[in-house]
Gaussian input, Z-matrix of N, CA and C with variables (Angstrom, degrees):
# hf/3-21g

backbone

0 1
 N
 C     1     B1
 C     2     B2     1     A1
 N     3     B3     2     A2     1     D1
 C     4     B4     3     A3     2     D2
 C     5     B5     4     A4     3     D3
 N     6     B6     5     A5     4     D4
 C     7     B7     6     A6     5     D5
 C     8     B8     7     A7     6     D6
 N     9     B9     8     A8     7     D7
 C    10    B10     9     A9     8     D8
 C    11    B11    10    A10     9     D9
 N    12    B12    11    A11    10    D10
 C    13    B13    12    A12    11    D11
 C    14    B14    13    A13    12    D12
 N    15    B15    14    A14    13    D13
 C    16    B16    15    A15    14    D14
 C    17    B17    16    A16    15    D15
 N    18    B18    17    A17    16    D16
 C    19    B19    18    A18    17    D17
 C    20    B20    19    A19    18    D18
 N    21    B21    20    A20    19    D19
 C    22    B22    21    A21    20    D20
 C    23    B23    22    A22    21    D21
 N    24    B24    23    A23    22    D22
 C    25    B25    24    A24    23    D23
 C    26    B26    25    A25    24    D24
 N    27    B27    26    A26    25    D25
 C    28    B28    27    A27    26    D26
 C    29    B29    28    A28    27    D27
 N    30    B30    29    A29    28    D28
 C    31    B31    30    A30    29    D29
 C    32    B32    31    A31    30    D30
 N    33    B33    32    A32    31    D31
 C    34    B34    33    A33    32    D32
 C    35    B35    34    A34    33    D33
 N    36    B36    35    A35    34    D34
 C    37    B37    36    A36    35    D35
 C    38    B38    37    A37    36    D36
 N    39    B39    38    A38    37    D37
 C    40    B40    39    A39    38    D38
 C    41    B41    40    A40    39    D39
 N    42    B42    41    A41    40    D40
 C    43    B43    42    A42    41    D41
 C    44    B44    43    A43    42    D42
 N    45    B45    44    A44    43    D43
 C    46    B46    45    A45    44    D44
 C    47    B47    46    A46    45    D45
 N    48    B48    47    A47    46    D46
 C    49    B49    48    A48    47    D47
 C    50    B50    49    A49    48    D48
 N    51    B51    50    A50    49    D49
 C    52    B52    51    A51    50    D50
 C    53    B53    52    A52    51    D51
 N    54    B54    53    A53    52    D52
 C    55    B55    54    A54    53    D53
 C    56    B56    55    A55    54    D54
 N    57    B57    56    A56    55    D55
 C    58    B58    57    A57    56    D56
 C    59    B59    58    A58    57    D57
 N    60    B60    59    A59    58    D58
 C    61    B61    60    A60    59    D59
 C    62    B62    61    A61    60    D60
 N    63    B63    62    A62    61    D61
 C    64    B64    63    A63    62    D62
 C    65    B65    64    A64    63    D63
 N    66    B66    65    A65    64    D64
 C    67    B67    66    A66    65    D65
 C    68    B68    67    A67    66    D66
 N    69    B69    68    A68    67    D67
 C    70    B70    69    A69    68    D68
 C    71    B71    70    A70    69    D69
 N    72    B72    71    A71    70    D70
 C    73    B73    72    A72    71    D71
 C    74    B74    73    A73    72    D72
 N    75    B75    74    A74    73    D73
 C    76    B76    75    A75    74    D74
 C    77    B77    76    A76    75    D75
 N    78    B78    77    A77    76    D76
 C    79    B79    78    A78    77    D77
 C    80    B80    79    A79    78    D78
 N    81    B81    80    A80    79    D79
 C    82    B82    81    A81    80    D80
 C    83    B83    82    A82    81    D81
 N    84    B84    83    A83    82    D82
 C    85    B85    84    A84    83    D83
 C    86    B86    85    A85    84    D84
 N    87    B87    86    A86    85    D85
 C    88    B88    87    A87    86    D86
 C    89    B89    88    A88    87    D87
 N    90    B90    89    A89    88    D88
 C    91    B91    90    A90    89    D89
 C    92    B92    91    A91    90    D90
 N    93    B93    92    A92    91    D91
 C    94    B94    93    A93    92    D92
 C    95    B95    94    A94    93    D93
 N    96    B96    95    A95    94    D94
 C    97    B97    96    A96    95    D95
 C    98    B98    97    A97    96    D96
 N    99    B99    98    A98    97    D97
 C   100   B100    99    A99    98    D98
 C   101   B101   100   A100    99    D99
 N   102   B102   101   A101   100   D100
 C   103   B103   102   A102   101   D101
 C   104   B104   103   A103   102   D102
 N   105   B105   104   A104   103   D103
 C   106   B106   105   A105   104   D104
 C   107   B107   106   A106   105   D105
 N   108   B108   107   A107   106   D106
 C   109   B109   108   A108   107   D107
 C   110   B110   109   A109   108   D108
 N   111   B111   110   A110   109   D109
 C   112   B112   111   A111   110   D110
 C   113   B113   112   A112   111   D111
 N   114   B114   113   A113   112   D112
 C   115   B115   114   A114   113   D113
 C   116   B116   115   A115   114   D114
 N   117   B117   116   A116   115   D115
 C   118   B118   117   A117   116   D116
 C   119   B119   118   A118   117   D117
 N   120   B120   119   A119   118   D118
 C   121   B121   120   A120   119   D119
 C   122   B122   121   A121   120   D120
 N   123   B123   122   A122   121   D121
 C   124   B124   123   A123   122   D122
 C   125   B125   124   A124   123   D123
 N   126   B126   125   A125   124   D124
 C   127   B127   126   A126   125   D125
 C   128   B128   127   A127   126   D126
 N   129   B129   128   A128   127   D127
 C   130   B130   129   A129   128   D128
 C   131   B131   130   A130   129   D129
 N   132   B132   131   A131   130   D130
 C   133   B133   132   A132   131   D131
 C   134   B134   133   A133   132   D132
 N   135   B135   134   A134   133   D133
 C   136   B136   135   A135   134   D134
 C   137   B137   136   A136   135   D135
 N   138   B138   137   A137   136   D136
 C   139   B139   138   A138   137   D137
 C   140   B140   139   A139   138   D138
 N   141   B141   140   A140   139   D139
 C   142   B142   141   A141   140   D140
 C   143   B143   142   A142   141   D141
 N   144   B144   143   A143   142   D142
 C   145   B145   144   A144   143   D143
 C   146   B146   145   A145   144   D144
 N   147   B147   146   A146   145   D145
 C   148   B148   147   A147   146   D146
 C   149   B149   148   A148   147   D147
 N   150   B150   149   A149   148   D148
 C   151   B151   150   A150   149   D149
 C   152   B152   151   A151   150   D150
 N   153   B153   152   A152   151   D151
 C   154   B154   153   A153   152   D152
 C   155   B155   154   A154   153   D153
 N   156   B156   155   A155   154   D154
 C   157   B157   156   A156   155   D155
 C   158   B158   157   A157   156   D156
 N   159   B159   158   A158   157   D157
 C   160   B160   159   A159   158   D158
 C   161   B161   160   A160   159   D159
 N   162   B162   161   A161   160   D160
 C   163   B163   162   A162   161   D161
 C   164   B164   163   A163   162   D162
 N   165   B165   164   A164   163   D163
 C   166   B166   165   A165   164   D164
 C   167   B167   166   A166   165   D165
 N   168   B168   167   A167   166   D166
 C   169   B169   168   A168   167   D167
 C   170   B170   169   A169   168   D168
 N   171   B171   170   A170   169   D169
 C   172   B172   171   A171   170   D170
 C   173   B173   172   A172   171   D171
 N   174   B174   173   A173   172   D172
 C   175   B175   174   A174   173   D173
 C   176   B176   175   A175   174   D174
 N   177   B177   176   A176   175   D175
 C   178   B178   177   A177   176   D176
 C   179   B179   178   A178   177   D177
 N   180   B180   179   A179   178   D178
 C   181   B181   180   A180   179   D179
 C   182   B182   181   A181   180   D180
 N   183   B183   182   A182   181   D181
 C   184   B184   183   A183   182   D182
 C   185   B185   184   A184   183   D183
 N   186   B186   185   A185   184   D184
 C   187   B187   186   A186   185   D185
 C   188   B188   187   A187   186   D186
 N   189   B189   188   A188   187   D187
 C   190   B190   189   A189   188   D188
 C   191   B191   190   A190   189   D189
 N   192   B192   191   A191   190   D190
 C   193   B193   192   A192   191   D191
 C   194   B194   193   A193   192   D192
 N   195   B195   194   A194   193   D193
 C   196   B196   195   A195   194   D194
 C   197   B197   196   A196   195   D195
 N   198   B198   197   A197   196   D196
 C   199   B199   198   A198   197   D197
 C   200   B200   199   A199   198   D198
 N   201   B201   200   A200   199   D199
 C   202   B202   201   A201   200   D200
 C   203   B203   202   A202   201   D201
 N   204   B204   203   A203   202   D202
 C   205   B205   204   A204   203   D203
 C   206   B206   205   A205   204   D204
 N   207   B207   206   A206   205   D205
 C   208   B208   207   A207   206   D206
 C   209   B209   208   A208   207   D207
 N   210   B210   209   A209   208   D208
 C   211   B211   210   A210   209   D209
 C   212   B212   211   A211   210   D210
 N   213   B213   212   A212   211   D211
 C   214   B214   213   A213   212   D212
 C   215   B215   214   A214   213   D213
 N   216   B216   215   A215   214   D214
 C   217   B217   216   A216   215   D215
 C   218   B218   217   A217   216   D216
 N   219   B219   218   A218   217   D217
 C   220   B220   219   A219   218   D218
 C   221   B221   220   A220   219   D219
 N   222   B222   221   A221   220   D220
 C   223   B223   222   A222   221   D221
 C   224   B224   223   A223   222   D222
 N   225   B225   224   A224   223   D223
 C   226   B226   225   A225   224   D224
 C   227   B227   226   A226   225   D225
 N   228   B228   227   A227   226   D226
 C   229   B229   228   A228   227   D227
 C   230   B230   229   A229   228   D228
 N   231   B231   230   A230   229   D229
 C   232   B232   231   A231   230   D230
 C   233   B233   232   A232   231   D231
 N   234   B234   233   A233   232   D232
 C   235   B235   234   A234   233   D233
 C   236   B236   235   A235   234   D234
 N   237   B237   236   A236   235   D235
 C   238   B238   237   A237   236   D236
 C   239   B239   238   A238   237   D237
 N   240   B240   239   A239   238   D238
 C   241   B241   240   A240   239   D239
 C   242   B242   241   A241   240   D240
 N   243   B243   242   A242   241   D241
 C   244   B244   243   A243   242   D242
 C   245   B245   244   A244   243   D243
 N   246   B246   245   A245   244   D244
 C   247   B247   246   A246   245   D245
 C   248   B248   247   A247   246   D246
 N   249   B249   248   A248   247   D247
 C   250   B250   249   A249   248   D248
 C   251   B251   250   A250   249   D249
 N   252   B252   251   A251   250   D250
 C   253   B253   252   A252   251   D251
 C   254   B254   253   A253   252   D252
 N   255   B255   254   A254   253   D253
 C   256   B256   255   A255   254   D254
 C   257   B257   256   A256   255   D255
 N   258   B258   257   A257   256   D256
 C   259   B259   258   A258   257   D257
 C   260   B260   259   A259   258   D258
 N   261   B261   260   A260   259   D259
 C   262   B262   261   A261   260   D260
 C   263   B263   262   A262   261   D261
 N   264   B264   263   A263   262   D262
 C   265   B265   264   A264   263   D263
 C   266   B266   265   A265   264   D264
 N   267   B267   266   A266   265   D265
 C   268   B268   267   A267   266   D266
 C   269   B269   268   A268   267   D267
 N   270   B270   269   A269   268   D268
 C   271   B271   270   A270   269   D269
 C   272   B272   271   A271   270   D270
 N   273   B273   272   A272   271   D271
 C   274   B274   273   A273   272   D272
 C   275   B275   274   A274   273   D273
 N   276   B276   275   A275   274   D274
 C   277   B277   276   A276   275   D275
 C   278   B278   277   A277   276   D276
 N   279   B279   278   A278   277   D277
 C   280   B280   279   A279   278   D278
 C   281   B281   280   A280   279   D279
 N   282   B282   281   A281   280   D280
 C   283   B283   282   A282   281   D281
 C   284   B284   283   A283   282   D282
 N   285   B285   284   A284   283   D283
 C   286   B286   285   A285   284   D284
 C   287   B287   286   A286   285   D285
 N   288   B288   287   A287   286   D286
 C   289   B289   288   A288   287   D287
 C   290   B290   289   A289   288   D288

   B1=1.4493
   B2=1.5207
   B3=1.2934
   B4=1.4618
   B5=1.5183
   B6=1.3277
   B7=1.4194
   B8=1.5087
   B9=1.3411
   B10=1.4614
   B11=1.5112
   B12=1.2818
   B13=1.4431
   B14=1.5873
   B15=1.3165
   B16=1.4816
   B17=1.5100
   B18=1.3087
   B19=1.4828
   B20=1.5140
   B21=1.3592
   B22=1.4376
   B23=1.4971
   B24=1.2953
   B25=1.4949
   B26=1.4999
   B27=1.3174
   B28=1.4915
   B29=1.5548
   B30=1.3018
   B31=1.4638
   B32=1.4642
   B33=1.3370
   B34=1.4771
   B35=1.5013
   B36=1.3579
   B37=1.4725
   B38=1.5039
   B39=1.3336
   B40=1.4528
   B41=1.5365
   B42=1.3032
   B43=1.4643
   B44=1.5259
   B45=1.3567
   B46=1.4720
   B47=1.5183
   B48=1.3293
   B49=1.4543
   B50=1.5065
   B51=1.3326
   B52=1.4777
   B53=1.5157
   B54=1.3275
   B55=1.4609
   B56=1.5223
   B57=1.2749
   B58=1.4665
   B59=1.5323
   B60=1.3238
   B61=1.4669
   B62=1.4700
   B63=1.3432
   B64=1.5044
   B65=1.5192
   B66=1.3361
   B67=1.4901
   B68=1.5383
   B69=1.3250
   B70=1.4626
   B71=1.5190
   B72=1.3623
   B73=1.4502
   B74=1.5740
   B75=1.3351
   B76=1.4686
   B77=1.5240
   B78=1.2990
   B79=1.4532
   B80=1.5461
   B81=1.3320
   B82=1.4636
   B83=1.5443
   B84=1.3251
   B85=1.4538
   B86=1.5355
   B87=1.3137
   B88=1.4684
   B89=1.5330
   B90=1.3230
   B91=1.4523
   B92=1.4724
   B93=1.3689
   B94=1.4715
   B95=1.5084
   B96=1.3033
   B97=1.4409
   B98=1.4802
   B99=1.3507
   B100=1.4978
   B101=1.5140
   B102=1.3202
   B103=1.4912
   B104=1.5409
   B105=1.2747
   B106=1.4589
   B107=1.5294
   B108=1.3241
   B109=1.4431
   B110=1.5704
   B111=1.3234
   B112=1.4779
   B113=1.4932
   B114=1.3328
   B115=1.4819
   B116=1.5371
   B117=1.2937
   B118=1.4694
   B119=1.5211
   B120=1.3099
   B121=1.4694
   B122=1.5054
   B123=1.3449
   B124=1.4524
   B125=1.5279
   B126=1.3359
   B127=1.4762
   B128=1.4824
   B129=1.3501
   B130=1.4395
   B131=1.5339
   B132=1.3328
   B133=1.4402
   B134=1.5548
   B135=1.3053
   B136=1.4472
   B137=1.5230
   B138=1.3336
   B139=1.4865
   B140=1.4987
   B141=1.3251
   B142=1.4684
   B143=1.5357
   B144=1.2980
   B145=1.4706
   B146=1.5361
   B147=1.2925
   B148=1.4539
   B149=1.5186
   B150=1.2683
   B151=1.4870
   B152=1.5381
   B153=1.3444
   B154=1.4271
   B155=1.5035
   B156=1.3296
   B157=1.4523
   B158=1.5236
   B159=1.3594
   B160=1.4195
   B161=1.5391
   B162=1.3300
   B163=1.4498
   B164=1.5086
   B165=1.3180
   B166=1.4599
   B167=1.5297
   B168=1.3109
   B169=1.4927
   B170=1.5387
   B171=1.3610
   B172=1.4522
   B173=1.5446
   B174=1.3507
   B175=1.4437
   B176=1.5130
   B177=1.3229
   B178=1.4869
   B179=1.5373
   B180=1.3374
   B181=1.5143
   B182=1.5168
   B183=1.3231
   B184=1.4464
   B185=1.5621
   B186=1.3234
   B187=1.4182
   B188=1.5490
   B189=1.3092
   B190=1.4865
   B191=1.5258
   B192=1.2981
   B193=1.4453
   B194=1.5359
   B195=1.3441
   B196=1.5091
   B197=1.5088
   B198=1.3086
   B199=1.4439
   B200=1.5394
   B201=1.2621
   B202=1.4676
   B203=1.4775
   B204=1.3211
   B205=1.4330
   B206=1.5241
   B207=1.2493
   B208=1.4709
   B209=1.5437
   B210=1.3429
   B211=1.4567
   B212=1.5489
   B213=1.2993
   B214=1.4891
   B215=1.4714
   B216=1.3092
   B217=1.5105
   B218=1.5107
   B219=1.3078
   B220=1.4418
   B221=1.5105
   B222=1.3250
   B223=1.4922
   B224=1.5339
   B225=1.3044
   B226=1.4522
   B227=1.5403
   B228=1.2977
   B229=1.4953
   B230=1.5404
   B231=1.2994
   B232=1.4640
   B233=1.5401
   B234=1.3023
   B235=1.4728
   B236=1.5332
   B237=1.2870
   B238=1.5036
   B239=1.5548
   B240=1.3114
   B241=1.4304
   B242=1.5147
   B243=1.3315
   B244=1.4846
   B245=1.4816
   B246=1.3420
   B247=1.4746
   B248=1.5172
   B249=1.3544
   B250=1.4258
   B251=1.5704
   B252=1.3218
   B253=1.4813
   B254=1.5287
   B255=1.3338
   B256=1.4616
   B257=1.5320
   B258=1.2746
   B259=1.4303
   B260=1.5453
   B261=1.3322
   B262=1.4963
   B263=1.5245
   B264=1.3002
   B265=1.4364
   B266=1.5684
   B267=1.2783
   B268=1.5002
   B269=1.5521
   B270=1.3514
   B271=1.4456
   B272=1.5205
   B273=1.3280
   B274=1.4738
   B275=1.5090
   B276=1.3418
   B277=1.5116
   B278=1.5183
   B279=1.3230
   B280=1.4260
   B281=1.5439
   B282=1.3419
   B283=1.4535
   B284=1.4975
   B285=1.3500
   B286=1.4772
   B287=1.5011
   B288=1.3373
   B289=1.4697
   B290=1.4877
   A1=110.84
   A2=115.48
   A3=119.99
   A4=110.70
   A5=116.02
   A6=119.42
   A7=110.29
   A8=115.21
   A9=120.88
   A10=111.75
   A11=119.34
   A12=121.97
   A13=109.03
   A14=113.22
   A15=118.12
   A16=111.46
   A17=118.90
   A18=122.75
   A19=109.35
   A20=115.62
   A21=120.91
   A22=109.76
   A23=117.17
   A24=122.88
   A25=111.48
   A26=116.98
   A27=119.99
   A28=109.04
   A29=118.73
   A30=121.64
   A31=112.26
   A32=116.70
   A33=120.96
   A34=109.77
   A35=118.16
   A36=119.13
   A37=112.08
   A38=117.94
   A39=121.49
   A40=109.41
   A41=117.75
   A42=122.50
   A43=108.69
   A44=117.84
   A45=121.43
   A46=111.33
   A47=116.62
   A48=121.31
   A49=112.18
   A50=115.39
   A51=121.74
   A52=112.75
   A53=118.39
   A54=120.02
   A55=111.50
   A56=116.99
   A57=120.81
   A58=108.65
   A59=113.84
   A60=116.30
   A61=112.08
   A62=119.04
   A63=119.99
   A64=109.27
   A65=117.23
   A66=121.80
   A67=111.51
   A68=114.20
   A69=119.66
   A70=110.27
   A71=117.09
   A72=119.97
   A73=109.48
   A74=116.82
   A75=119.91
   A76=111.77
   A77=115.10
   A78=121.28
   A79=110.36
   A80=117.41
   A81=120.97
   A82=112.75
   A83=114.64
   A84=118.88
   A85=113.41
   A86=116.43
   A87=120.99
   A88=107.81
   A89=115.44
   A90=123.41
   A91=109.91
   A92=116.71
   A93=120.61
   A94=113.51
   A95=117.80
   A96=121.41
   A97=111.88
   A98=117.42
   A99=121.54
   A100=109.24
   A101=114.82
   A102=118.08
   A103=110.31
   A104=115.87
   A105=120.81
   A106=111.08
   A107=115.47
   A108=119.67
   A109=113.57
   A110=115.39
   A111=118.86
   A112=109.78
   A113=116.97
   A114=121.54
   A115=111.21
   A116=116.47
   A117=121.25
   A118=110.35
   A119=116.84
   A120=124.88
   A121=113.41
   A122=114.86
   A123=121.27
   A124=110.72
   A125=113.72
   A126=123.04
   A127=109.59
   A128=116.77
   A129=120.88
   A130=110.45
   A131=116.62
   A132=119.92
   A133=110.51
   A134=118.65
   A135=119.82
   A136=110.25
   A137=115.16
   A138=118.00
   A139=115.93
   A140=120.66
   A141=120.10
   A142=110.47
   A143=118.40
   A144=117.74
   A145=112.47
   A146=116.04
   A147=119.39
   A148=108.76
   A149=119.63
   A150=123.43
   A151=111.71
   A152=115.67
   A153=119.39
   A154=112.30
   A155=117.73
   A156=123.05
   A157=109.62
   A158=117.86
   A159=121.89
   A160=111.79
   A161=116.92
   A162=120.15
   A163=111.69
   A164=116.32
   A165=122.11
   A166=111.45
   A167=114.28
   A168=120.55
   A169=108.12
   A170=116.43
   A171=119.25
   A172=110.96
   A173=116.19
   A174=119.94
   A175=112.02
   A176=117.48
   A177=120.95
   A178=108.72
   A179=116.74
   A180=120.03
   A181=110.29
   A182=118.73
   A183=122.21
   A184=111.67
   A185=116.03
   A186=119.77
   A187=113.06
   A188=115.76
   A189=120.24
   A190=108.34
   A191=116.37
   A192=121.23
   A193=106.28
   A194=114.45
   A195=118.32
   A196=108.25
   A197=115.50
   A198=121.45
   A199=109.77
   A200=118.47
   A201=122.97
   A202=111.20
   A203=118.45
   A204=120.17
   A205=107.38
   A206=121.61
   A207=126.31
   A208=115.03
   A209=114.38
   A210=117.88
   A211=113.50
   A212=115.77
   A213=119.81
   A214=113.00
   A215=114.58
   A216=121.73
   A217=109.94
   A218=117.54
   A219=120.64
   A220=111.46
   A221=118.88
   A222=122.45
   A223=107.56
   A224=117.46
   A225=120.26
   A226=110.84
   A227=116.83
   A228=120.81
   A229=109.03
   A230=116.22
   A231=120.23
   A232=110.94
   A233=116.10
   A234=119.20
   A235=108.73
   A236=117.39
   A237=119.12
   A238=108.28
   A239=118.94
   A240=120.28
   A241=111.06
   A242=115.96
   A243=120.23
   A244=110.43
   A245=117.32
   A246=120.87
   A247=107.72
   A248=119.23
   A249=121.36
   A250=112.26
   A251=116.98
   A252=120.85
   A253=111.67
   A254=117.45
   A255=120.50
   A256=109.29
   A257=121.55
   A258=125.31
   A259=112.56
   A260=113.38
   A261=117.88
   A262=109.91
   A263=118.43
   A264=122.06
   A265=109.91
   A266=115.16
   A267=118.58
   A268=110.17
   A269=116.11
   A270=119.01
   A271=111.73
   A272=115.10
   A273=118.04
   A274=112.82
   A275=115.30
   A276=115.28
   A277=110.55
   A278=119.81
   A279=122.94
   A280=112.05
   A281=115.55
   A282=120.64
   A283=113.00
   A284=117.72
   A285=121.26
   A286=109.32
   A287=116.92
   A288=120.03
   A289=109.39
   D1=136.84
   D2=-178.80
   D3=-82.49
   D4=133.37
   D5=177.12
   D6=-103.71
   D7=112.49
   D8=-178.46
   D9=-82.76
   D10=142.10
   D11=177.54
   D12=-65.27
   D13=138.90
   D14=-179.60
   D15=-114.87
   D16=-8.68
   D17=179.94
   D18=-131.00
   D19=161.97
   D20=174.42
   D21=-53.02
   D22=-47.14
   D23=-177.12
   D24=-59.81
   D25=-45.52
   D26=-179.28
   D27=-65.91
   D28=-41.29
   D29=178.51
   D30=-59.89
   D31=-49.36
   D32=-176.04
   D33=-66.32
   D34=-43.78
   D35=-179.02
   D36=-67.46
   D37=-35.07
   D38=176.88
   D39=-64.85
   D40=-45.76
   D41=-178.50
   D42=-64.71
   D43=-40.59
   D44=-176.49
   D45=-65.52
   D46=-36.50
   D47=-179.79
   D48=58.81
   D49=-123.94
   D50=-177.04
   D51=-91.57
   D52=-0.63
   D53=179.93
   D54=-71.20
   D55=150.57
   D56=174.75
   D57=-74.11
   D58=159.56
   D59=176.43
   D60=-58.92
   D61=-35.91
   D62=-178.81
   D63=-64.69
   D64=-46.48
   D65=-179.72
   D66=-60.79
   D67=-44.87
   D68=-174.90
   D69=-71.86
   D70=-37.07
   D71=179.43
   D72=-64.90
   D73=-38.42
   D74=175.74
   D75=-61.70
   D76=-44.36
   D77=178.91
   D78=-60.88
   D79=-37.77
   D80=-178.22
   D81=-85.28
   D82=-10.61
   D83=-179.63
   D84=76.18
   D85=34.44
   D86=-179.24
   D87=-132.93
   D88=172.66
   D89=177.30
   D90=-81.70
   D91=145.07
   D92=178.04
   D93=-56.79
   D94=-38.60
   D95=179.56
   D96=-65.18
   D97=-35.93
   D98=174.78
   D99=-65.49
   D100=-45.32
   D101=-179.91
   D102=-57.69
   D103=-44.01
   D104=176.53
   D105=-55.32
   D106=-48.98
   D107=178.13
   D108=-61.96
   D109=-37.30
   D110=174.81
   D111=-61.73
   D112=-46.78
   D113=-177.68
   D114=-61.73
   D115=-35.54
   D116=-177.44
   D117=-88.05
   D118=-3.41
   D119=-178.74
   D120=60.01
   D121=30.39
   D122=172.42
   D123=-80.22
   D124=-25.02
   D125=-178.59
   D126=-136.83
   D127=133.99
   D128=178.30
   D129=-71.69
   D130=132.63
   D131=179.85
   D132=-73.28
   D133=143.00
   D134=177.21
   D135=-70.32
   D136=160.28
   D137=-177.82
   D138=-55.44
   D139=-35.25
   D140=-179.55
   D141=-66.77
   D142=-33.27
   D143=176.50
   D144=-70.78
   D145=-42.96
   D146=178.19
   D147=-64.01
   D148=-40.87
   D149=-179.68
   D150=-60.88
   D151=-47.93
   D152=178.11
   D153=-61.87
   D154=-41.18
   D155=178.96
   D156=-62.76
   D157=-43.72
   D158=176.79
   D159=-59.80
   D160=-41.70
   D161=179.89
   D162=-63.97
   D163=-42.43
   D164=178.29
   D165=-61.10
   D166=-49.41
   D167=-178.15
   D168=-62.10
   D169=-48.61
   D170=-176.98
   D171=-60.35
   D172=-41.40
   D173=178.69
   D174=-63.95
   D175=-38.75
   D176=-179.43
   D177=-68.36
   D178=-40.19
   D179=177.14
   D180=-62.83
   D181=-31.98
   D182=180.00
   D183=-85.44
   D184=2.08
   D185=175.80
   D186=83.10
   D187=14.48
   D188=-178.32
   D189=-110.24
   D190=167.04
   D191=174.74
   D192=-126.64
   D193=124.96
   D194=178.86
   D195=-70.24
   D196=141.05
   D197=177.62
   D198=-106.27
   D199=89.01
   D200=-176.52
   D201=-79.68
   D202=-24.96
   D203=-170.43
   D204=-114.51
   D205=143.02
   D206=1.63
   D207=-86.49
   D208=-8.94
   D209=-175.95
   D210=-58.68
   D211=-46.31
   D212=177.40
   D213=-59.41
   D214=-42.95
   D215=178.55
   D216=-62.23
   D217=-45.73
   D218=-179.77
   D219=-63.06
   D220=-39.53
   D221=179.02
   D222=-64.82
   D223=-43.56
   D224=-179.35
   D225=-61.60
   D226=-41.40
   D227=178.83
   D228=-65.39
   D229=-42.29
   D230=179.81
   D231=-61.62
   D232=-43.79
   D233=-179.65
   D234=-64.12
   D235=-43.08
   D236=-179.47
   D237=-64.38
   D238=-41.71
   D239=-178.51
   D240=-64.25
   D241=-39.52
   D242=179.79
   D243=-65.62
   D244=-41.16
   D245=-179.16
   D246=-62.75
   D247=-43.53
   D248=-179.56
   D249=-66.19
   D250=-39.78
   D251=174.19
   D252=-61.54
   D253=-41.75
   D254=177.85
   D255=-64.10
   D256=-38.01
   D257=176.94
   D258=-65.16
   D259=-42.46
   D260=177.40
   D261=-66.39
   D262=-39.47
   D263=179.17
   D264=-64.06
   D265=-45.71
   D266=-179.26
   D267=-64.08
   D268=-39.10
   D269=-179.64
   D270=-68.48
   D271=-37.31
   D272=179.31
   D273=-72.11
   D274=-30.53
   D275=177.22
   D276=-75.67
   D277=-16.62
   D278=174.69
   D279=-90.11
   D280=-6.27
   D281=-179.54
   D282=85.23
   D283=14.30
   D284=176.87
   D285=-84.61
   D286=137.70
   D287=178.31
   D288=-113.31

């Protein structure tokens, strides 16, 4: 019988599987300390974290394995680069160097 996660903690831990918190946090695009708080339910996980965890669990229940890398890693790097470029543009428009 399949045991479905009923809490945020159970969902995240099931999705993480054998990965370390550091590895899984990188995959989710969050900090390891935040992941730890999400797992202990000290902090509510943002929707993107819950969504990725649901995708991972759903894929595993369907007998598939999601391939996040290198595509997911590249997207994460692109988002970070875009955010930094937007910050630079905002600072330059304010005359900050």
